[in-house]
MMTF fields as JSON, N, C-alpha, C and O atoms, coordinates in Angstrom:
{
  "mmtfVersion": "1.0.0",
  "mmtfProducer": "UNKNOWN",
  "numBonds": 271,
  "numAtoms": 272,
  "numGroups": 68,
  "numChains": 1,
  "numModels": 1,
  "chainsPerModel": [1],
  "groupsPerChain": [68],
  "chainIdList": ["A"],
  "bondAtomList": [4, 2, 8, 6, 12, 10, 16, 14, 20, 18, 24, 22, 28, 26, 32, 30, 36, 34, 40, 38, 44, 42, 48, 46, 52, 50, 56, 54, 60, 58, 64, 62, 68, 66, 72, 70, 76, 74, 80, 78, 84, 82, 88, 86, 92, 90, 96, 94, 100, 98, 104, 102, 108, 106, 112, 110, 116, 114, 120, 118, 124, 122, 128, 126, 132, 130, 136, 134, 140, 138, 144, 142, 148, 146, 152, 150, 156, 154, 160, 158, 164, 162, 168, 166, 172, 170, 176, 174, 180, 178, 184, 182, 188, 186, 192, 190, 196, 194, 200, 198, 204, 202, 208, 206, 212, 210, 216, 214, 220, 218, 224, 222, 228, 226, 232, 230, 236, 234, 240, 238, 244, 242, 248, 246, 252, 250, 256, 254, 260, 258, 264, 262, 268, 266],
  "bondOrderList": [1, 1, 1, 1, 1, 1, 1, 1, 1, 1, 1, 1, 1, 1, 1, 1, 1, 1, 1, 1, 1, 1, 1, 1, 1, 1, 1, 1, 1, 1, 1, 1, 1, 1, 1, 1, 1, 1, 1, 1, 1, 1, 1, 1, 1, 1, 1, 1, 1, 1, 1, 1, 1, 1, 1, 1, 1, 1, 1, 1, 1, 1, 1, 1, 1, 1, 1],
  "groupList": [{"groupName": "MET", "atomNameList": ["N", "CA", "C", "O"], "elementList": ["N", "C", "C", "O"], "formalChargeList": [0, 0, 0, 0], "bondAtomList": [1, 0, 2, 1, 3, 2], "bondOrderList": [1, 1, 2], "singleLetterCode": "M", "chemCompType": "L-PEPTIDE LINKING"}, {"groupName": "LYS", "atomNameList": ["N", "CA", "C", "O"], "elementList": ["N", "C", "C", "O"], "formalChargeList": [0, 0, 0, 0], "bondAtomList": [1, 0, 2, 1, 3, 2], "bondOrderList": [1, 1, 2], "singleLetterCode": "K", "chemCompType": "L-PEPTIDE LINKING"}, {"groupName": "ILE", "atomNameList": ["N", "CA", "C", "O"], "elementList": ["N", "C", "C", "O"], "formalChargeList": [0, 0, 0, 0], "bondAtomList": [1, 0, 2, 1, 3, 2], "bondOrderList": [1, 1, 2], "singleLetterCode": "I", "chemCompType": "L-PEPTIDE LINKING"}, {"groupName": "ASN", "atomNameList": ["N", "CA", "C", "O"], "elementList": ["N", "C", "C", "O"], "formalChargeList": [0, 0, 0, 0], "bondAtomList": [1, 0, 2, 1, 3, 2], "bondOrderList": [1, 1, 2], "singleLetterCode": "N", "chemCompType": "L-PEPTIDE LINKING"}, {"groupName": "CYS", "atomNameList": ["N", "CA", "C", "O"], "elementList": ["N", "C", "C", "O"], "formalChargeList": [0, 0, 0, 0], "bondAtomList": [1, 0, 2, 1, 3, 2], "bondOrderList": [1, 1, 2], "singleLetterCode": "C", "chemCompType": "L-PEPTIDE LINKING"}, {"groupName": "PHE", "atomNameList": ["N", "CA", "C", "O"], "elementList": ["N", "C", "C", "O"], "formalChargeList": [0, 0, 0, 0], "bondAtomList": [1, 0, 2, 1, 3, 2], "bondOrderList": [1, 1, 2], "singleLetterCode": "F", "chemCompType": "L-PEPTIDE LINKING"}, {"groupName": "PRO", "atomNameList": ["N", "CA", "C", "O"], "elementList": ["N", "C", "C", "O"], "formalChargeList": [0, 0, 0, 0], "bondAtomList": [1, 0, 2, 1, 3, 2], "bondOrderList": [1, 1, 2], "singleLetterCode": "P", "chemCompType": "L-PEPTIDE LINKING"}, {"groupName": "GLU", "atomNameList": ["N", "CA", "C", "O"], "elementList": ["N", "C", "C", "O"], "formalChargeList": [0, 0, 0, 0], "bondAtomList": [1, 0, 2, 1, 3, 2], "bondOrderList": [1, 1, 2], "singleLetterCode": "E", "chemCompType": "L-PEPTIDE LINKING"}, {"groupName": "LEU", "atomNameList": ["N", "CA", "C", "O"], "elementList": ["N", "C", "C", "O"], "formalChargeList": [0, 0, 0, 0], "bondAtomList": [1, 0, 2, 1, 3, 2], "bondOrderList": [1, 1, 2], "singleLetterCode": "L", "chemCompType": "L-PEPTIDE LINKING"}, {"groupName": "SER", "atomNameList": ["N", "CA", "C", "O"], "elementList": ["N", "C", "C", "O"], "formalChargeList": [0, 0, 0, 0], "bondAtomList": [1, 0, 2, 1, 3, 2], "bondOrderList": [1, 1, 2], "singleLetterCode": "S", "chemCompType": "L-PEPTIDE LINKING"}, {"groupName": "ALA", "atomNameList": ["N", "CA", "C", "O"], "elementList": ["N", "C", "C", "O"], "formalChargeList": [0, 0, 0, 0], "bondAtomList": [1, 0, 2, 1, 3, 2], "bondOrderList": [1, 1, 2], "singleLetterCode": "A", "chemCompType": "L-PEPTIDE LINKING"}, {"groupName": "ASP", "atomNameList": ["N", "CA", "C", "O"], "elementList": ["N", "C", "C", "O"], "formalChargeList": [0, 0, 0, 0], "bondAtomList": [1, 0, 2, 1, 3, 2], "bondOrderList": [1, 1, 2], "singleLetterCode": "D", "chemCompType": "L-PEPTIDE LINKING"}, {"groupName": "VAL", "atomNameList": ["N", "CA", "C", "O"], "elementList": ["N", "C", "C", "O"], "formalChargeList": [0, 0, 0, 0], "bondAtomList": [1, 0, 2, 1, 3, 2], "bondOrderList": [1, 1, 2], "singleLetterCode": "V", "chemCompType": "L-PEPTIDE LINKING"}, {"groupName": "GLN", "atomNameList": ["N", "CA", "C", "O"], "elementList": ["N", "C", "C", "O"], "formalChargeList": [0, 0, 0, 0], "bondAtomList": [1, 0, 2, 1, 3, 2], "bondOrderList": [1, 1, 2], "singleLetterCode": "Q", "chemCompType": "L-PEPTIDE LINKING"}, {"groupName": "GLY", "atomNameList": ["N", "CA", "C", "O"], "elementList": ["N", "C", "C", "O"], "formalChargeList": [0, 0, 0, 0], "bondAtomList": [1, 0, 2, 1, 3, 2], "bondOrderList": [1, 1, 2], "singleLetterCode": "G", "chemCompType": "PEPTIDE LINKING"}],
  "groupTypeList": [0, 1, 2, 3, 2, 4, 1, 1, 5, 6, 1, 2, 3, 1, 5, 7, 1, 1, 8, 9, 3, 10, 5, 6, 11, 10, 9, 2, 1, 12, 1, 9, 4, 2, 3, 0, 4, 1, 1, 4, 1, 9, 13, 6, 12, 10, 1, 12, 11, 14, 12, 1, 12, 1, 10, 1, 1, 12, 14, 1, 2, 2, 7, 1, 2, 7, 10, 8],
  "groupIdList": [1, 2, 3, 4, 5, 6, 7, 8, 9, 10, 11, 12, 13, 14, 15, 16, 17, 18, 19, 20, 21, 22, 23, 24, 25, 26, 27, 28, 29, 30, 31, 32, 33, 34, 35, 36, 37, 38, 39, 40, 41, 42, 43, 44, 45, 46, 47, 48, 49, 50, 51, 52, 53, 54, 55, 56, 57, 58, 59, 60, 61, 62, 63, 64, 65, 66, 67, 68],
  "secStructList": [7, 3, 3, 3, 3, 3, 6, 6, 1, 6, 6, 2, 2, 2, 2, 2, 2, 2, 2, 2, 2, 2, 7, 1, 1, 1, 3, 3, 3, 3, 3, 1, 7, 7, 1, 7, 6, 6, 6, 6, 6, 6, 1, 7, 3, 3, 3, 3, 6, 6, 3, 3, 3, 3, 7, 1, 1, 2, 2, 2, 2, 2, 2, 2, 2, 2, 2, 7],
  "xCoordList": [-5.661, -5.785, -4.142, -3.222, -4.096, -2.653, -2.682, -3.62, -1.549, -1.403, -0.008, 1.077, -0.273, 1.302, 1.378, 0.443, 2.689, 3.096, 4.282, 5.171, 4.314, 5.52, 6.654, 6.493, 7.931, 9.288, 9.485, 10.146, 9.048, 9.515, 8.944, 9.523, 7.716, 7.378, 8.427, 9.024, 8.592, 9.753, 9.726, 10.816, 8.48, 8.61, 8.23, 7.336, 8.697, 8.416, 8.299, 7.43, 9.303, 9.264, 8.616, 8.561, 7.781, 7.194, 5.709, 4.934, 5.404, 4.382, 4.207, 3.082, 5.312, 4.856, 4.739, 3.87, 5.661, 5.206, 3.843, 3.301, 3.071, 2.023, 1.088, 0.116, 1.333, 0.249, 0.072, -0.899, 1.397, 1.559, 0.97, 0.339, 1.103, 0.225, -0.976, -1.522, -1.624, -3.258, -3.849, -4.948, -3.099, -3.48, -2.289, -1.38, -2.549, -1.502, -1.691, -0.783, -2.897, -3.088, -2.835, -2.465, -2.807, -2.404, -0.963, -0.017, -0.76, 0.493, 0.948, 0.483, 2.062, 2.19, 3.659, 4.446, 3.769, 4.921, 5.306, 4.51, 6.528, 6.947, 7.467, 8.619, 6.825, 7.267, 7.903, 7.822, 8.548, 9.616, 8.469, 8.695, 7.172, 6.016, 5.112, 5.211, 3.764, 2.49, 1.538, 0.318, 2.19, 1.582, 0.746, -0.262, 1.051, 0.459, 1.453, 1.921, 2.015, 3.209, 2.889, 1.735, 4.261, 4.161, 3.023, 3.0, 2.268, 1.274, 2.199, 2.061, 2.963, 3.529, 4.828, 5.447, 5.268, 6.497, 6.029, 6.724, 4.734, 4.369, 3.286, 2.879, 2.509, 1.472, 1.754, 2.427, 1.139, 0.759, 0.053, -1.101, 0.368, -0.405, -0.475, 0.31, -1.375, -1.261, -2.272, -3.395, -1.874, -2.919, -3.185, -2.462, -4.855, -5.261, -6.147, -7.313, -5.786, -6.209, -6.876, -8.089, -5.688, -6.159, -6.8, -6.766, -7.363, -7.985, -7.005, -6.358, -6.701, -5.988, -6.186, -7.193, -5.453, -6.074, -4.884, -3.736, -5.339, -4.481, -5.124, -6.335, -4.379, -4.598, -3.456, -2.35, -3.855, -2.677, -1.852, -0.686, -2.838, -2.051, -1.95, -2.995, -0.961, -0.848, -2.217, -2.922, -2.568, -3.775, -4.95, -5.808, -4.938, -6.562, -6.177, -6.984, -5.36, -4.921, -5.599, -6.473, -5.14, -5.557, -7.228, -7.82, -7.682, -9.088, -9.894, -10.825, -9.268, -9.526, -9.561, -10.436, -8.398, -8.426, -9.326, -10.17, -9.349, -10.352, -11.928, -12.678, -12.367, -13.495, -13.922, -15.103, -12.728, -12.899, -13.123, -13.285],
  "yCoordList": [-1.463, -1.766, -2.059, -1.411, -3.29, -3.801, -3.325, -3.598, -2.532, -2.459, -3.233, -3.098, -3.927, -4.403, -3.885, -3.853, -3.45, -3.024, -3.63, -3.937, -3.853, -4.547, -3.703, -2.636, -4.194, -3.136, -2.991, -2.018, -3.747, -3.707, -2.44, -1.807, -1.954, -0.454, 0.502, 0.798, 0.93, 1.964, 3.188, 3.64, 3.938, 5.154, 4.297, 4.836, 3.296, 2.927, 3.908, 3.926, 4.518, 5.703, 6.545, 7.065, 7.094, 8.268, 7.724, 8.327, 6.349, 5.762, 5.266, 5.091, 5.065, 4.621, 6.004, 6.173, 6.844, 8.193, 8.597, 8.792, 8.79, 9.196, 8.401, 8.867, 6.977, 6.098, 6.32, 6.083, 6.843, 6.612, 8.017, 8.219, 9.202, 10.618, 10.007, 10.01, 9.431, 9.389, 8.454, 8.703, 7.288, 6.416, 6.36, 5.533, 7.362, 7.589, 6.198, 5.813, 5.731, 4.376, 3.366, 2.479, 2.95, 1.935, 1.301, 2.058, -0.196, -0.678, -1.011, -1.972, -0.136, -0.302, -1.102, -0.841, -2.143, -2.825, -3.215, -3.656, -3.037, -3.291, -4.473, -4.692, -5.338, -6.546, -6.896, -6.075, -8.161, -8.437, -9.19, -9.498, -9.439, -9.951, -9.996, -10.145, -9.785, -9.453, -10.338, -10.189, -11.141, -11.983, -11.22, -11.777, -10.036, -9.253, -9.129, -7.993, -10.044, -10.296, -9.578, -9.554, -8.65, -8.059, -6.568, -5.801, -6.46, -5.168, -4.503, -3.283, -4.969, -3.99, -3.3, -2.463, -3.595, -3.147, -1.646, -0.63, -1.787, -0.557, 0.041, 1.037, -0.253, 0.628, 0.362, -0.55, 1.285, 1.056, -0.017, -0.102, -0.749, -2.131, -2.179, -1.453, -2.994, -2.93, -3.914, -3.994, -4.621, -5.469, -5.214, -5.228, -4.841, -4.11, -4.761, -4.743, -5.556, -6.45, -7.578, -7.782, -8.572, -9.36, -9.283, -10.137, -8.066, -7.454, -6.868, -5.918, -7.386, -6.729, -5.678, -5.715, -4.517, -3.115, -2.94, -3.349, -2.281, -1.413, -0.476, -0.531, 0.406, 1.85, 2.117, 1.596, 3.13, 3.615, 4.755, 5.035, 5.465, 6.209, 6.38, 6.099, 6.79, 6.778, 7.33, 6.691, 8.763, 9.369, 8.4, 8.384, 7.653, 6.761, 5.758, 5.85, 5.053, 3.672, 4.341, 3.739, 5.554, 5.864, 6.241, 6.185, 6.589, 6.83, 5.24, 5.019, 4.335, 3.023, 2.435, 1.732, 2.879, 2.027, 2.965, 2.39, 4.115, 4.796, 4.211, 4.211, 3.732, 3.274, 1.927, 1.606, 1.037, -0.178, -0.113, -1.152],
  "zCoordList": [12.205, 10.717, 10.609, 11.109, 9.762, 9.346, 7.958, 7.209, 7.558, 5.979, 5.606, 6.172, 4.701, 4.145, 2.767, 1.967, 2.554, 1.093, 0.723, 1.517, -0.788, -1.189, -1.532, -2.123, -1.142, -1.273, -2.766, -3.132, -3.604, -5.385, -5.836, -6.718, -5.242, -5.921, -5.807, -4.772, -6.866, -7.039, -6.313, -5.962, -5.964, -4.95, -3.462, -2.809, -2.996, -1.931, -0.444, 0.428, -0.568, 0.525, 0.654, 1.769, -0.5, -0.575, -0.211, 0.531, -0.925, -0.682, 0.853, 1.321, 1.558, 2.97, 3.896, 4.752, 3.595, 4.147, 4.082, 5.171, 2.907, 2.684, 3.246, 3.841, 3.084, 3.979, 5.847, 6.565, 6.18, 7.841, 7.994, 9.032, 6.95, 7.225, 7.229, 8.332, 6.267, 6.256, 7.263, 7.759, 7.616, 8.527, 9.918, 9.992, 10.863, 11.759, 13.039, 13.776, 13.011, 14.101, 13.299, 14.068, 12.221, 11.621, 11.414, 11.195, 11.484, 11.23, 10.035, 9.422, 9.494, 7.986, 8.313, 9.224, 7.29, 7.124, 5.755, 4.927, 5.564, 4.103, 3.85, 4.226, 3.257, 3.034, 1.599, 0.685, 1.425, 0.316, -0.647, -1.817, 0.056, -1.129, -0.225, 0.993, -1.235, -0.773, -1.745, -1.825, -2.362, -3.528, -4.531, -4.967, -4.932, -6.279, -6.965, -7.034, -7.586, -8.532, -9.594, -10.023, -10.349, -11.299, -11.395, -12.357, -10.312, -10.258, -9.283, -9.199, -8.654, -7.127, -7.88, -7.223, -9.195, -9.744, -10.424, -10.432, -10.96, -11.835, -11.109, -11.706, -9.77, -9.408, -7.88, -7.401, -7.284, -5.824, -5.313, -5.731, -4.631, -4.073, -2.547, -1.938, -1.816, -0.581, -0.094, -0.592, 0.836, 1.796, 2.967, 3.963, 2.768, 4.013, 4.764, 4.372, 6.131, 6.862, 6.06, 6.103, 5.049, 4.328, 2.845, 1.959, 2.844, 1.558, 0.63, 1.071, -0.968, -1.661, -2.308, -3.015, -2.336, -2.845, -3.962, -3.788, -5.11, -5.95, -6.729, -6.942, -7.183, -7.886, -8.634, -8.487, -9.606, -10.363, -9.846, -10.125, -8.895, -7.953, -6.673, -6.086, -5.898, -4.3, -3.749, -2.967, -4.306, -4.011, -4.029, -3.147, -5.008, -5.458, -4.184, -3.259, -4.027, -3.23, -1.86, -1.236, -1.488, -0.221, 0.087, 1.165, -1.088, -1.2, -0.968, -0.194, -1.818, -1.465, -0.076, 0.428, 0.451, 1.922, 2.654, 3.342, 2.672, 3.592, 3.402, 4.378, 2.14, 1.786, 2.333, 2.461, 2.697, 3.314, 5.082, 5.722]
}
């Protein structure tokens, strides 16, 4: 599984750490842009194998990624 996250999210380090704990086999990369403009600055967003995922909280986005 490839997970790309945007570096513009304010709590990017916490987000990246929680993702790596939840998905130890996944390839997690912090990119400068994942084409989800304006959302990445206010909420956690990710691109998982090309599918855009967003949520209000980090815990919720992890649940959505697990459902994929």
